PDB file of the backbone (N, CA, C, O) and the ligand in Angstrom, with CONECT records:
HET     ZN  A 101       1
ATOM      1  N   UNK A   1      -1.349   6.160 -16.274  1.00  0.00           N
ATOM      2  CA  UNK A   1      -2.542   4.776 -16.259  1.00  0.00           C
ATOM      3  C   UNK A   1      -3.560   4.903 -15.532  1.00  0.00           C
ATOM      4  O   UNK A   1      -3.380   5.334 -14.393  1.00  0.00           O
ATOM      5  N   UNK A   2      -4.734   4.616 -15.913  1.00  0.00           N
ATOM      6  CA  UNK A   2      -5.880   4.662 -15.070  1.00  0.00           C
ATOM      7  C   UNK A   2      -6.137   3.471 -14.131  1.00  0.00           C
ATOM      8  O   UNK A   2      -5.703   2.340 -14.351  1.00  0.00           O
ATOM      9  N   UNK A   3      -6.800   3.784 -13.176  1.00  0.00           N
ATOM     10  CA  UNK A   3      -7.178   2.752 -12.240  1.00  0.00           C
ATOM     11  C   UNK A   3      -8.768   2.338 -12.703  1.00  0.00           C
ATOM     12  O   UNK A   3      -9.645   3.132 -13.044  1.00  0.00           O
ATOM     13  N   UNK A   4      -8.856   1.066 -12.624  1.00  0.00           N
ATOM     14  CA  UNK A   4     -10.315   0.444 -13.002  1.00  0.00           C
ATOM     15  C   UNK A   4     -10.837  -0.258 -11.869  1.00  0.00           C
ATOM     16  O   UNK A   4     -10.104  -1.001 -11.217  1.00  0.00           O
ATOM     17  N   UNK A   5     -12.090  -0.077 -11.567  1.00  0.00           N
ATOM     18  CA  UNK A   5     -12.684  -0.557 -10.613  1.00  0.00           C
ATOM     19  C   UNK A   5     -13.419  -1.591 -11.121  1.00  0.00           C
ATOM     20  O   UNK A   5     -14.216  -1.472 -12.051  1.00  0.00           O
ATOM     21  N   UNK A   6     -13.097  -2.908 -10.357  1.00  0.00           N
ATOM     22  CA  UNK A   6     -14.026  -4.104 -10.769  1.00  0.00           C
ATOM     23  C   UNK A   6     -14.863  -4.497  -9.621  1.00  0.00           C
ATOM     24  O   UNK A   6     -14.642  -4.042  -8.499  1.00  0.00           O
ATOM     25  N   UNK A   7     -15.943  -5.437  -9.896  1.00  0.00           N
ATOM     26  CA  UNK A   7     -16.770  -5.876  -9.000  1.00  0.00           C
ATOM     27  C   UNK A   7     -16.888  -7.446  -9.249  1.00  0.00           C
ATOM     28  O   UNK A   7     -17.396  -7.813 -10.309  1.00  0.00           O
ATOM     29  N   UNK A   8     -16.507  -8.257  -8.456  1.00  0.00           N
ATOM     30  CA  UNK A   8     -16.593  -9.804  -8.725  1.00  0.00           C
ATOM     31  C   UNK A   8     -18.155 -10.036  -8.733  1.00  0.00           C
ATOM     32  O   UNK A   8     -18.947  -9.445  -7.999  1.00  0.00           O
ATOM     33  N   UNK A   9     -18.504 -11.083  -9.773  1.00  0.00           N
ATOM     34  CA  UNK A   9     -19.685 -11.340 -10.050  1.00  0.00           C
ATOM     35  C   UNK A   9     -20.254 -12.475  -9.035  1.00  0.00           C
ATOM     36  O   UNK A   9     -21.447 -12.760  -8.929  1.00  0.00           O
ATOM     37  N   UNK A  10     -19.259 -13.032  -8.354  1.00  0.00           N
ATOM     38  CA  UNK A  10     -19.766 -14.173  -7.546  1.00  0.00           C
ATOM     39  C   UNK A  10     -19.666 -13.618  -6.109  1.00  0.00           C
ATOM     40  O   UNK A  10     -20.731 -13.817  -5.526  1.00  0.00           O
ATOM     41  N   UNK A  11     -18.812 -13.029  -5.386  1.00  0.00           N
ATOM     42  CA  UNK A  11     -18.865 -12.627  -4.261  1.00  0.00           C
ATOM     43  C   UNK A  11     -19.138 -11.048  -3.815  1.00  0.00           C
ATOM     44  O   UNK A  11     -19.218 -10.590  -2.675  1.00  0.00           O
ATOM     45  N   UNK A  12     -19.259 -10.327  -5.178  1.00  0.00           N
ATOM     46  CA  UNK A  12     -19.177  -8.965  -5.035  1.00  0.00           C
ATOM     47  C   UNK A  12     -18.110  -8.047  -4.426  1.00  0.00           C
ATOM     48  O   UNK A  12     -18.243  -6.865  -4.110  1.00  0.00           O
ATOM     49  N   UNK A  13     -17.137  -8.747  -4.336  1.00  0.00           N
ATOM     50  CA  UNK A  13     -15.972  -7.842  -3.904  1.00  0.00           C
ATOM     51  C   UNK A  13     -15.423  -6.884  -4.856  1.00  0.00           C
ATOM     52  O   UNK A  13     -14.986  -7.181  -5.968  1.00  0.00           O
ATOM     53  N   UNK A  14     -15.476  -5.606  -4.304  1.00  0.00           N
ATOM     54  CA  UNK A  14     -14.818  -4.537  -5.187  1.00  0.00           C
ATOM     55  C   UNK A  14     -13.367  -4.380  -5.199  1.00  0.00           C
ATOM     56  O   UNK A  14     -12.834  -4.229  -4.100  1.00  0.00           O
ATOM     57  N   UNK A  15     -12.769  -4.387  -6.046  1.00  0.00           N
ATOM     58  CA  UNK A  15     -11.427  -4.059  -6.046  1.00  0.00           C
ATOM     59  C   UNK A  15     -10.800  -3.204  -7.269  1.00  0.00           C
ATOM     60  O   UNK A  15     -11.398  -3.081  -8.339  1.00  0.00           O
ATOM     61  N   UNK A  16      -9.619  -2.663  -7.022  1.00  0.00           N
ATOM     62  CA  UNK A  16      -9.295  -1.495  -7.992  1.00  0.00           C
ATOM     63  C   UNK A  16      -7.958  -2.183  -8.541  1.00  0.00           C
ATOM     64  O   UNK A  16      -7.215  -2.890  -7.860  1.00  0.00           O
ATOM     65  N   UNK A  17      -7.756  -1.815 -10.050  1.00  0.00           N
ATOM     66  CA  UNK A  17      -6.729  -2.389 -10.649  1.00  0.00           C
ATOM     67  C   UNK A  17      -6.044  -1.426 -11.554  1.00  0.00           C
ATOM     68  O   UNK A  17      -6.692  -0.842 -12.422  1.00  0.00           O
ATOM     69  N   UNK A  18      -4.672  -1.217 -11.387  1.00  0.00           N
ATOM     70  CA  UNK A  18      -3.969  -0.291 -12.527  1.00  0.00           C
ATOM     71  C   UNK A  18      -3.840  -1.119 -13.705  1.00  0.00           C
ATOM     72  O   UNK A  18      -3.291  -2.221 -13.722  1.00  0.00           O
ATOM     73  N   UNK A  19      -4.530  -0.359 -14.977  1.00  0.00           N
ATOM     74  CA  UNK A  19      -4.392  -1.194 -16.179  1.00  0.00           C
ATOM     75  C   UNK A  19      -4.186  -0.190 -17.217  1.00  0.00           C
ATOM     76  O   UNK A  19      -4.615   0.957 -17.098  1.00  0.00           O
ATOM     77  N   UNK A  20      -3.477  -0.642 -18.325  1.00  0.00           N
ATOM     78  CA  UNK A  20      -3.526   0.136 -19.358  1.00  0.00           C
ATOM     79  C   UNK A  20      -4.743   0.672 -20.045  1.00  0.00           C
ATOM     80  O   UNK A  20      -5.754  -0.030 -20.023  1.00  0.00           O
ATOM     81  N   UNK A  21      -4.769   1.838 -20.658  1.00  0.00           N
ATOM     82  CA  UNK A  21      -6.112   2.309 -21.174  1.00  0.00           C
ATOM     83  C   UNK A  21      -6.612   1.359 -22.216  1.00  0.00           C
ATOM     84  O   UNK A  21      -5.933   0.909 -23.140  1.00  0.00           O
ATOM     85  N   UNK A  22      -7.890   1.097 -21.968  1.00  0.00           N
ATOM     86  CA  UNK A  22      -8.629   0.210 -22.790  1.00  0.00           C
ATOM     87  C   UNK A  22      -8.482  -1.383 -22.552  1.00  0.00           C
ATOM     88  O   UNK A  22      -8.789  -2.250 -23.370  1.00  0.00           O
ATOM     89  N   UNK A  23      -7.959  -1.580 -21.285  1.00  0.00           N
ATOM     90  CA  UNK A  23      -7.875  -2.904 -21.038  1.00  0.00           C
ATOM     91  C   UNK A  23      -9.191  -3.647 -20.619  1.00  0.00           C
ATOM     92  O   UNK A  23     -10.163  -3.046 -20.162  1.00  0.00           O
ATOM     93  N   UNK A  24      -9.152  -4.763 -20.777  1.00  0.00           N
ATOM     94  CA  UNK A  24     -10.494  -5.469 -20.455  1.00  0.00           C
ATOM     95  C   UNK A  24     -10.371  -6.421 -19.202  1.00  0.00           C
ATOM     96  O   UNK A  24      -9.262  -6.516 -18.677  1.00  0.00           O
ATOM     97  N   UNK A  25     -11.288  -7.033 -18.761  1.00  0.00           N
ATOM     98  CA  UNK A  25     -11.342  -7.830 -17.713  1.00  0.00           C
ATOM     99  C   UNK A  25     -10.740  -9.338 -18.044  1.00  0.00           C
ATOM    100  O   UNK A  25     -10.727 -10.241 -17.207  1.00  0.00           O
ATOM    101  N   UNK A  26     -10.311  -9.449 -19.213  1.00  0.00           N
ATOM    102  CA  UNK A  26      -9.710 -10.794 -19.644  1.00  0.00           C
ATOM    103  C   UNK A  26      -8.365 -10.709 -18.655  1.00  0.00           C
ATOM    104  O   UNK A  26      -7.557  -9.800 -18.466  1.00  0.00           O
ATOM    105  N   UNK A  27      -8.491 -12.146 -18.072  1.00  0.00           N
ATOM    106  CA  UNK A  27      -7.339 -12.251 -17.257  1.00  0.00           C
ATOM    107  C   UNK A  27      -7.335 -11.859 -15.894  1.00  0.00           C
ATOM    108  O   UNK A  27      -6.514 -12.252 -15.066  1.00  0.00           O
ATOM    109  N   UNK A  28      -8.285 -11.062 -15.677  1.00  0.00           N
ATOM    110  CA  UNK A  28      -8.498 -10.563 -14.255  1.00  0.00           C
ATOM    111  C   UNK A  28      -9.295 -11.311 -13.417  1.00  0.00           C
ATOM    112  O   UNK A  28     -10.429 -11.596 -13.802  1.00  0.00           O
ATOM    113  N   UNK A  29      -8.848 -11.733 -12.185  1.00  0.00           N
ATOM    114  CA  UNK A  29      -9.558 -12.496 -11.251  1.00  0.00           C
ATOM    115  C   UNK A  29      -9.822 -11.814  -9.844  1.00  0.00           C
ATOM    116  O   UNK A  29      -9.069 -10.972  -9.355  1.00  0.00           O
ATOM    117  N   UNK A  30     -10.808 -12.211  -9.344  1.00  0.00           N
ATOM    118  CA  UNK A  30     -11.161 -11.565  -7.973  1.00  0.00           C
ATOM    119  C   UNK A  30     -10.047 -12.095  -7.071  1.00  0.00           C
ATOM    120  O   UNK A  30      -9.560 -13.226  -7.094  1.00  0.00           O
ATOM    121  N   UNK A  31      -9.723 -11.031  -6.243  1.00  0.00           N
ATOM    122  CA  UNK A  31      -8.592 -11.254  -5.189  1.00  0.00           C
ATOM    123  C   UNK A  31      -9.147 -12.207  -4.035  1.00  0.00           C
ATOM    124  O   UNK A  31      -8.391 -12.976  -3.442  1.00  0.00           O
ATOM    125  N   UNK A  32     -10.364 -12.122  -3.780  1.00  0.00           N
ATOM    126  CA  UNK A  32     -10.870 -13.024  -2.696  1.00  0.00           C
ATOM    127  C   UNK A  32     -11.086 -14.446  -3.111  1.00  0.00           C
ATOM    128  O   UNK A  32     -10.480 -15.367  -2.563  1.00  0.00           O
ATOM    129  N   UNK A  33     -12.107 -14.662  -4.256  1.00  0.00           N
ATOM    130  CA  UNK A  33     -12.369 -15.826  -4.430  1.00  0.00           C
ATOM    131  C   UNK A  33     -12.075 -16.591  -5.657  1.00  0.00           C
ATOM    132  O   UNK A  33     -12.551 -17.679  -5.979  1.00  0.00           O
ATOM    133  N   UNK A  34     -11.040 -15.712  -6.432  1.00  0.00           N
ATOM    134  CA  UNK A  34     -10.406 -15.972  -7.589  1.00  0.00           C
ATOM    135  C   UNK A  34     -11.282 -16.294  -8.887  1.00  0.00           C
ATOM    136  O   UNK A  34     -10.851 -16.956  -9.830  1.00  0.00           O
ATOM    137  N   UNK A  35     -12.609 -15.727  -8.818  1.00  0.00           N
ATOM    138  CA  UNK A  35     -13.349 -15.753  -9.950  1.00  0.00           C
ATOM    139  C   UNK A  35     -13.001 -14.978 -11.136  1.00  0.00           C
ATOM    140  O   UNK A  35     -13.009 -13.751 -11.045  1.00  0.00           O
ATOM    141  N   UNK A  36     -12.665 -15.601 -12.348  1.00  0.00           N
ATOM    142  CA  UNK A  36     -12.369 -14.782 -13.342  1.00  0.00           C
ATOM    143  C   UNK A  36     -13.452 -13.721 -13.951  1.00  0.00           C
ATOM    144  O   UNK A  36     -14.632 -13.850 -13.626  1.00  0.00           O
ATOM    145  N   UNK A  37     -13.060 -12.692 -14.816  1.00  0.00           N
ATOM    146  CA  UNK A  37     -13.828 -11.810 -15.250  1.00  0.00           C
ATOM    147  C   UNK A  37     -14.791 -11.114 -14.564  1.00  0.00           C
ATOM    148  O   UNK A  37     -15.967 -11.134 -14.925  1.00  0.00           O
ATOM    149  N   UNK A  38     -14.351 -10.416 -13.475  1.00  0.00           N
ATOM    150  CA  UNK A  38     -15.037  -9.479 -12.770  1.00  0.00           C
ATOM    151  C   UNK A  38     -15.728  -8.370 -13.636  1.00  0.00           C
ATOM    152  O   UNK A  38     -15.292  -8.172 -14.770  1.00  0.00           O
ATOM    153  N   UNK A  39     -16.747  -7.660 -13.175  1.00  0.00           N
ATOM    154  CA  UNK A  39     -17.549  -6.702 -13.989  1.00  0.00           C
ATOM    155  C   UNK A  39     -16.794  -5.331 -13.975  1.00  0.00           C
ATOM    156  O   UNK A  39     -16.485  -4.968 -12.840  1.00  0.00           O
ATOM    157  N   UNK A  40     -16.484  -4.613 -14.846  1.00  0.00           N
ATOM    158  CA  UNK A  40     -15.777  -3.455 -14.832  1.00  0.00           C
ATOM    159  C   UNK A  40     -16.840  -2.419 -14.473  1.00  0.00           C
ATOM    160  O   UNK A  40     -17.946  -2.305 -15.000  1.00  0.00           O
ATOM    161  N   UNK A  41     -16.336  -1.710 -13.522  1.00  0.00           N
ATOM    162  CA  UNK A  41     -17.119  -0.604 -12.950  1.00  0.00           C
ATOM    163  C   UNK A  41     -16.572   0.757 -13.790  1.00  0.00           C
ATOM    164  O   UNK A  41     -15.518   0.859 -14.418  1.00  0.00           O
ATOM    165  N   UNK A  42     -17.661   1.799 -13.592  1.00  0.00           N
ATOM    166  CA  UNK A  42     -17.203   3.074 -14.233  1.00  0.00           C
ATOM    167  C   UNK A  42     -16.011   3.650 -13.472  1.00  0.00           C
ATOM    168  O   UNK A  42     -16.121   3.693 -12.247  1.00  0.00           O
ATOM    169  N   UNK A  43     -14.922   4.084 -14.017  1.00  0.00           N
ATOM    170  CA  UNK A  43     -13.697   4.336 -13.307  1.00  0.00           C
ATOM    171  C   UNK A  43     -13.966   5.736 -12.718  1.00  0.00           C
ATOM    172  O   UNK A  43     -14.961   6.346 -13.112  1.00  0.00           O
ATOM    173  N   UNK A  44     -13.177   6.266 -11.833  1.00  0.00           N
ATOM    174  CA  UNK A  44     -13.146   7.673 -11.430  1.00  0.00           C
ATOM    175  C   UNK A  44     -12.504   8.656 -12.289  1.00  0.00           C
ATOM    176  O   UNK A  44     -12.623   9.862 -12.070  1.00  0.00           O
ATOM    177  N   UNK A  45     -11.799   8.170 -13.300  1.00  0.00           N
ATOM    178  CA  UNK A  45     -11.158   8.837 -14.556  1.00  0.00           C
ATOM    179  C   UNK A  45     -12.283   9.305 -15.418  1.00  0.00           C
ATOM    180  O   UNK A  45     -12.992   8.356 -15.751  1.00  0.00           O
ATOM    181  N   UNK A  46     -12.636  10.322 -15.833  1.00  0.00           N
ATOM    182  CA  UNK A  46     -13.748  10.779 -16.616  1.00  0.00           C
ATOM    183  C   UNK A  46     -12.899  10.603 -18.203  1.00  0.00           C
ATOM    184  O   UNK A  46     -11.748  10.990 -18.411  1.00  0.00           O
ATOM    185  N   UNK A  47     -13.693  10.005 -19.091  1.00  0.00           N
ATOM    186  CA  UNK A  47     -13.240   9.792 -20.374  1.00  0.00           C
ATOM    187  C   UNK A  47     -13.985  10.781 -21.268  1.00  0.00           C
ATOM    188  O   UNK A  47     -15.063  10.571 -21.824  1.00  0.00           O
ATOM    189  N   UNK A  48     -13.173  12.001 -21.325  1.00  0.00           N
ATOM    190  CA  UNK A  48     -13.759  13.011 -21.996  1.00  0.00           C
ATOM    191  C   UNK A  48     -13.202  13.212 -23.585  1.00  0.00           C
ATOM    192  O   UNK A  48     -12.072  12.960 -24.002  1.00  0.00           O
ATOM    193  N   UNK A  49     -14.240  13.691 -24.259  1.00  0.00           N
ATOM    194  CA  UNK A  49     -13.839  13.657 -25.737  1.00  0.00           C
ATOM    195  C   UNK A  49     -14.524  12.700 -26.514  1.00  0.00           C
ATOM    196  O   UNK A  49     -15.299  13.045 -27.406  1.00  0.00           O
ATOM    197  N   UNK A  50     -14.274  11.426 -26.214  1.00  0.00           N
ATOM    198  CA  UNK A  50     -14.865  10.425 -27.037  1.00  0.00           C
ATOM    199  C   UNK A  50     -16.052   9.720 -26.560  1.00  0.00           C
ATOM    200  O   UNK A  50     -16.070   9.063 -25.519  1.00  0.00           O
ATOM    201  N   UNK A  51     -17.165   9.893 -27.447  1.00  0.00           N
ATOM    202  CA  UNK A  51     -18.435   9.166 -27.061  1.00  0.00           C
ATOM    203  C   UNK A  51     -19.303   9.990 -26.013  1.00  0.00           C
ATOM    204  O   UNK A  51     -20.369   9.513 -25.624  1.00  0.00           O
ATOM    205  N   UNK A  52     -18.908  11.079 -25.607  1.00  0.00           N
ATOM    206  CA  UNK A  52     -19.809  12.039 -24.727  1.00  0.00           C
ATOM    207  C   UNK A  52     -20.540  12.854 -25.796  1.00  0.00           C
ATOM    208  O   UNK A  52     -20.000  13.811 -26.350  1.00  0.00           O
ATOM    209  N   UNK A  53     -21.767  12.452 -26.065  1.00  0.00           N
ATOM    210  CA  UNK A  53     -22.411  13.217 -27.079  1.00  0.00           C
ATOM    211  C   UNK A  53     -23.065  14.545 -26.458  1.00  0.00           C
ATOM    212  O   UNK A  53     -22.979  15.681 -26.924  1.00  0.00           O
ATOM    213  N   UNK A  54     -23.719  14.149 -25.331  1.00  0.00           N
ATOM    214  CA  UNK A  54     -24.391  15.452 -24.759  1.00  0.00           C
ATOM    215  C   UNK A  54     -23.666  16.915 -24.421  1.00  0.00           C
ATOM    216  O   UNK A  54     -24.213  18.018 -24.420  1.00  0.00           O
ATOM    217  N   UNK A  55     -22.264  16.597 -24.133  1.00  0.00           N
ATOM    218  CA  UNK A  55     -21.468  17.761 -23.861  1.00  0.00           C
ATOM    219  C   UNK A  55     -21.113  18.529 -25.086  1.00  0.00           C
ATOM    220  O   UNK A  55     -20.562  19.616 -24.915  1.00  0.00           O
ATOM    221  N   UNK A  56     -21.366  18.089 -26.386  1.00  0.00           N
ATOM    222  CA  UNK A  56     -20.810  18.857 -27.417  1.00  0.00           C
ATOM    223  C   UNK A  56     -21.779  20.092 -27.697  1.00  0.00           C
ATOM    224  O   UNK A  56     -21.398  21.169 -28.156  1.00  0.00           O
ATOM    225  N   UNK A  57     -23.091  19.771 -27.348  1.00  0.00           N
ATOM    226  CA  UNK A  57     -23.997  21.093 -27.755  1.00  0.00           C
ATOM    227  C   UNK A  57     -24.857  21.232 -26.513  1.00  0.00           C
ATOM    228  O   UNK A  57     -25.426  20.267 -26.001  1.00  0.00           O
ATOM    229  N   UNK A  58     -24.923  22.412 -26.073  1.00  0.00           N
ATOM    230  CA  UNK A  58     -25.855  22.844 -25.257  1.00  0.00           C
ATOM    231  C   UNK A  58     -25.346  22.245 -23.656  1.00  0.00           C
ATOM    232  O   UNK A  58     -24.165  22.137 -23.328  1.00  0.00           O
ATOM    233  N   UNK A  59     -26.312  21.961 -22.938  1.00  0.00           N
ATOM    234  CA  UNK A  59     -26.047  21.450 -21.576  1.00  0.00           C
ATOM    235  C   UNK A  59     -26.237  19.981 -21.565  1.00  0.00           C
ATOM    236  O   UNK A  59     -27.238  19.376 -21.948  1.00  0.00           O
ATOM    237  N   UNK A  60     -25.052  19.446 -21.032  1.00  0.00           N
ATOM    238  CA  UNK A  60     -24.866  17.904 -20.877  1.00  0.00           C
ATOM    239  C   UNK A  60     -25.793  17.608 -20.008  1.00  0.00           C
ATOM    240  O   UNK A  60     -25.895  18.170 -18.917  1.00  0.00           O
ATOM    241  N   UNK A  61     -26.804  16.385 -20.568  1.00  0.00           N
ATOM    242  CA  UNK A  61     -27.789  15.853 -19.939  1.00  0.00           C
ATOM    243  C   UNK A  61     -27.419  14.803 -18.660  1.00  0.00           C
ATOM    244  O   UNK A  61     -28.244  14.356 -17.865  1.00  0.00           O
ATOM    245  N   UNK A  62     -26.349  14.599 -18.667  1.00  0.00           N
ATOM    246  CA  UNK A  62     -25.522  13.855 -17.497  1.00  0.00           C
ATOM    247  C   UNK A  62     -24.886  14.511 -16.414  1.00  0.00           C
ATOM    248  O   UNK A  62     -24.988  14.126 -15.249  1.00  0.00           O
ATOM    249  N   UNK A  63     -24.208  15.530 -16.792  1.00  0.00           N
ATOM    250  CA  UNK A  63     -23.630  16.294 -15.954  1.00  0.00           C
ATOM    251  C   UNK A  63     -23.968  17.713 -15.719  1.00  0.00           C
ATOM    252  O   UNK A  63     -23.424  18.412 -14.864  1.00  0.00           O
ATOM    253  N   UNK A  64     -24.862  18.083 -16.496  1.00  0.00           N
ATOM    254  CA  UNK A  64     -25.537  19.576 -16.429  1.00  0.00           C
ATOM    255  C   UNK A  64     -24.431  20.615 -16.763  1.00  0.00           C
ATOM    256  O   UNK A  64     -24.654  21.789 -16.464  1.00  0.00           O
ATOM    257  N   UNK A  65     -23.236  20.274 -17.368  1.00  0.00           N
ATOM    258  CA  UNK A  65     -22.290  21.370 -17.517  1.00  0.00           C
ATOM    259  C   UNK A  65     -22.555  21.908 -18.961  1.00  0.00           C
ATOM    260  O   UNK A  65     -22.427  21.210 -19.967  1.00  0.00           O
ATOM    261  N   UNK A  66     -22.943  23.234 -18.961  1.00  0.00           N
ATOM    262  CA  UNK A  66     -22.987  23.766 -20.293  1.00  0.00           C
ATOM    263  C   UNK A  66     -21.581  23.855 -21.043  1.00  0.00           C
ATOM    264  O   UNK A  66     -20.542  23.975 -20.393  1.00  0.00           O
ATOM    265  N   UNK A  67     -21.588  23.794 -22.343  1.00  0.00           N
ATOM    266  CA  UNK A  67     -20.406  23.845 -23.035  1.00  0.00           C
ATOM    267  C   UNK A  67     -20.575  25.027 -23.981  1.00  0.00           C
ATOM    268  O   UNK A  67     -21.662  25.350 -24.460  1.00  0.00           O
ATOM    269  N   UNK A  68     -19.311  25.710 -24.239  1.00  0.00           N
ATOM    270  CA  UNK A  68     -19.446  26.828 -25.090  1.00  0.00           C
ATOM    271  C   UNK A  68     -18.678  26.801 -26.447  1.00  0.00           C
ATOM    272  O   UNK A  68     -18.763  27.752 -27.224  1.00  0.00           O
TER     273      UNK A  68
HETATM  274 ZN    ZN A 101     -15.072 -12.859  -5.628  1.00  0.00          ZN2+
END
């Protein structure tokens, strides 16, 4: 199960949450001020394979890792 990082839109608190893959911010609230639907930050887990266009041919423009 991946850990997602969220940021509260109201108070800016960042917190991490263990959620199922593909989970949304639906039902998630800020632990500090209880504001619903925080903004999902990019998690520390890299989602490889799907949607990473640059890595398939040549050098990835994002991470500069050449693929062969
Ligand atoms: Zn908050």
